[in-house]
N, C-alpha and C positions, 0 to 999 in steps of 0.2 A: 576442637579447633574452630575458632570464630573468625570469620572473614568480614572485613569491613566493606559493606556494600553501600556506596554513595550513589544516589540517584543522579543521573546526568540529564538534566532537563533539555539542554541543547540538543543532545543526540535524539531524545524522545520527540521533540517538536520537528527536527529534521526528518525523522522517519515518518512521522505523522504526515507531513507535507508530501513526502515522496510517495507514500501510499495513496494519499488523496489524489495526486497528479496521475499515478498509474491507473487508478480506478476510474477517474474521470475520462481519461483518454480511451481506455478499453470500452467503457459503457457508452461514451460518445460515438465511437466508431460503430458499435453494434446498433445503437439507436438510429444513427443517420443511415445506415445501410438497410436495416430491416423495417424502419418506420415509414410512415406515409404522412404527408401533409405537414401538420405542425410538429409531429414527432421528429421528423427529419431536421427541422429548424432547431429544435431543442437539442438533438444529438449533436448538431454542428457546434452549438454554443457550448455544450459540455466538453467537446473536443478542444475547442479553442481555450476554454478556461483551464482545462487540464494541462495543455502545453504551456500556458503562461505560468501557472503555478509551478510546474516542473523547471521551466527555465529560470524563474525567480529563485527557486530553491538552489539550483545548481550554481548560479552566479553569485548568490549571497552567502553561500555556505561558509566561506572563510571568515567574512566579516561579521555576519549576524550570529551564526551558530558556533563560531570559534573552533571549527574543525581544522585540525593541523595537517592531517594526512590526505585531505581532499574528500570530496563528497562520494566519490566511487568507492573508496576503501572503508569509509566510516559509516555510510548510510546505505547506498544502493545495494551493495553486495550482501551486507547483513540483512537488509529488508527482504530481499528475495529468499534468503534462508529462513527468516522468521515466518514469511507467508507460507513457504513450502512445509515448514514444521507445523504451522497451525492447521493447514489443510489436511496433513497426514493424521494429526491428532483428532480432528473432527471426523474424518472418515472412519478411523478405528472406533471412535465412540459411537458413530451411527451404525456401524456394523454390529457392535456389541448390543446396542439398543434393538436393532432389527432381529438379531438372533434370539434375544430374550422374549420379544413380542411374538415372534413366529413359533416359539416352543410352547406358549401358553394357549 
C-alpha cells in the first residue's frame, strides 16, 4: 500500500515560526531573569522579538500560510505534540547511549 505524501511547505514554515517564537520567548525570559547587565538587555530583546514573531504568525496564518482551520488547530497543537515527541525520542536515545557507555 503506497500513500501519497505531499509536502506542505505552508504548514512547515508556520510550525518553524511558531517554534522560533516559543523558543525566543522562553529563552528571553530566562536570560532577562537570570542575566546581569547586557545579558538582561539581550534577554528583553529576545522576548520582544519572540512576541512579535508569534503575533505576526498568529495574525497572518490565514492569509500567508493558507491555513483554513486556524493557527491553533493546524500549527500550535501539532507543534507541541511534535516537540514532546522529539524530546521523548531524544531522552530515550540518551538513556540507551548512557546505558551502553556505563556498561563498558
